C-alpha positions in Angstrom: 26.1 24.1 -26.8 28.4 21.6 -25.1 28.5 18.0 -26.0 28.5 15.5 -23.2 30.1 12.1 -23.4 27.9 9.1 -23.0 29.6 8.0 -19.7 29.1 11.5 -18.3 25.4 11.4 -19.2 24.9 7.9 -17.6 26.5 9.0 -14.3 24.6 12.3 -14.2 21.2 10.6 -14.8 21.8 7.7 -12.4 20.1 9.2 -9.4 16.6 10.6 -9.1 16.0 14.0 -7.4 16.2 14.0 -3.6 12.5 14.7 -3.2 11.8 11.3 -5.0 13.7 9.3 -2.3 12.1 11.2 0.5 8.6 10.8 -0.9 9.2 7.0 -1.3 10.5 6.7 2.2 7.6 8.7 3.8 5.0 6.7 1.8 6.7 3.5 2.9 6.6 4.6 6.6 3.0 5.8 6.3 1.9 2.4 4.8 3.6 0.6 7.7 1.9 2.8 10.3 -1.5 2.5 8.6 -1.1 -1.3 8.4 -0.2 -1.6 12.1 -3.4 0.2 13.1 -5.5 -1.7 10.5 -4.2 -5.1 11.7 -5.1 -4.2 15.3 -8.6 -3.1 14.3 -9.5 -6.3 12.4 -11.7 -8.7 14.4 -10.4 -12.2 14.3 -13.4 -14.6 14.2 -13.6 -16.8 17.3 -13.9 -20.5 16.8 -11.7 -23.5 16.8 -8.0 -22.8 16.8 -5.1 -25.0 16.2 -2.4 -25.4 18.9 0.0 -23.3 16.9 -2.6 -20.5 16.5 -3.4 -20.6 20.2 0.4 -20.3 21.1 0.8 -17.4 18.7 -2.3 -15.6 20.1 -1.0 -16.0 23.7 2.4 -14.5 22.7 0.7 -11.5 21.0 -1.5 -11.0 24.1 1.5 -10.7 26.4 2.7 -7.7 24.4 0.5 -4.6 24.9 -0.7 -3.4 21.5 -1.6 0.1 20.5 -5.2 -0.8 20.7 -4.7 -2.2 24.2 -3.3 1.3 25.1 -6.3 3.0 23.7 -4.4 4.5 20.8 -6.4 5.2 17.6 -5.0 6.5 14.3 -6.9 9.6 13.2 -4.9 10.6 10.0 -1.6 10.3 8.2 -0.6 12.9 5.6 2.5 13.5 3.6 3.7 17.1 2.8 6.3 17.7 0.1 6.1 21.4 -0.2 8.8 22.7 2.1 12.1 24.0 0.8 14.2 22.2 3.4 12.1 19.4 4.9 9.5 17.0 3.5 7.3 15.4 6.2 4.8 12.9 7.3 2.2 14.0 9.9 0.5 11.3 11.9 -2.4 12.2 14.2 -3.6 9.7 16.8 -5.8 9.9 19.9 -5.9 8.0 23.2 -8.8 7.2 25.5 -7.5 9.8 28.0 -9.0 12.8 26.1 -5.8 13.7 24.4 -4.7 13.7 20.8 -1.2 13.7 19.4 0.5 15.2 16.3 3.7 13.4 15.3 5.7 15.0 12.4 8.5 13.0 10.8 10.8 15.4 9.0 13.4 14.4 6.4 16.0 17.0 5.6 16.7 17.3 1.8 20.5 17.2 2.7 20.0 13.7 4.1 18.6 12.5 0.8 21.6 13.6 -1.2 23.9 10.9 -2.6 27.3 11.1 -1.0 28.8 9.6 -4.2 27.0 10.6 -7.4 28.5 7.5 -9.2 26.7 5.1 -6.9 23.1 4.2 -7.0 21.1 5.9 -4.2 18.0 4.3 -2.6 15.5 5.4 -0.1 17.0 3.0 2.4 20.2 5.2 2.3 18.4 7.9 4.2 19.4 7.3 7.8 18.2 10.3 9.8 14.8 11.9 10.7 13.7 14.6 13.0 10.6 13.9 15.0 8.3 16.6 16.5 5.6 15.5 18.8 2.8 17.7 20.1 0.1 16.6 22.7 -3.2 18.4 22.7 -6.3 18.3 24.9 -9.1 16.7 22.9 -11.8 19.0 24.3 -10.2 22.4 23.9 -7.3 21.7 21.4 -5.0 23.3 23.8 -1.3 22.4 23.5 -0.3 20.4 26.6 3.2 19.3 25.8 5.8 19.2 23.0 8.9 17.3 22.3 11.5 17.1 19.5 14.2 14.4 18.8 16.5 13.2 16.1 16.4 9.5 15.4 18.3 7.1 13.2 16.1 5.1 10.8 16.8 1.8 9.0 14.8 -0.4 6.8 15.0 -4.1 7.5 11.9 -6.3 7.3 10.2 -3.2 8.7 11.4 0.2 9.8 13.6 0.4 12.8 14.0 3.6 14.9 17.1 4.1 17.0 16.7 6.6 19.8 19.1 7.9 22.4 18.0 7.0 26.0 19.1 9.6 28.6 22.6 10.1 27.1 24.4 9.6 23.8 26.0 6.3 24.8 22.7 4.5 25.5 20.8 3.8 22.3 17.7 1.7 21.8 16.4 0.3 18.5 12.6 0.0 18.2 10.1 -1.3 15.7 7.6 1.3 14.4 4.8 0.1 16.8 7.2 0.2 19.7 8.4 3.6 18.6 4.9 5.0 18.6 4.5 3.7 22.2 7.9 5.1 23.1 7.2 8.7 21.9 3.7 8.7 23.5 5.2 7.6 26.9 8.0 10.2 26.5 5.6 13.1 25.9 3.1 11.8 28.5 5.9 11.5 31.1 7.1 15.1 30.8 5.3 18.0 32.2 5.7 21.2 30.1 2.4 22.8 30.9 2.6 26.5 30.3 0.4 29.6 29.9 0.4 31.9 27.0 0.5 35.5 28.0 -1.6 37.9 25.9 -1.6 41.6 26.0 
């Protein structure tokens, strides 16, 4: 039996397992996505408004919301059972008879503290892999697919940095804008294919 020094014990026990940080991050992202859809589905009672409320409402109306685009959240589920990746799966539909599956994957390597002596937080995870699938609502046939790696950062809300066209042109988006972005990316590409069966 080896005896550890107190200082050694403190530094070893400083950080939680990687899975804990990923779970906290995925839960945080899921809450933000759920709240975006919940805010848009709430009906604001009409009546007398102050001037500041009217100005705020007019600014909001200029920006097309997910509800304006016909996007409805169907489900959001966290999976923590993979050996390499933990994930958040978001399913949403549009009014064009399609539904989408967006899987946000966090590699366990990206949740490992670089320096074991420093405190590691979920905000220190900076990379995610996104897999998007588009399906026909009537037949559940896969229409299109897309994968990308993004940089993530927690500020007042989650920010998603994506590469546009080439590595030099990056764009940082809010979560709501990111959902709109990935939907437009997958809708804009045509990868229709046929599966051959023998």
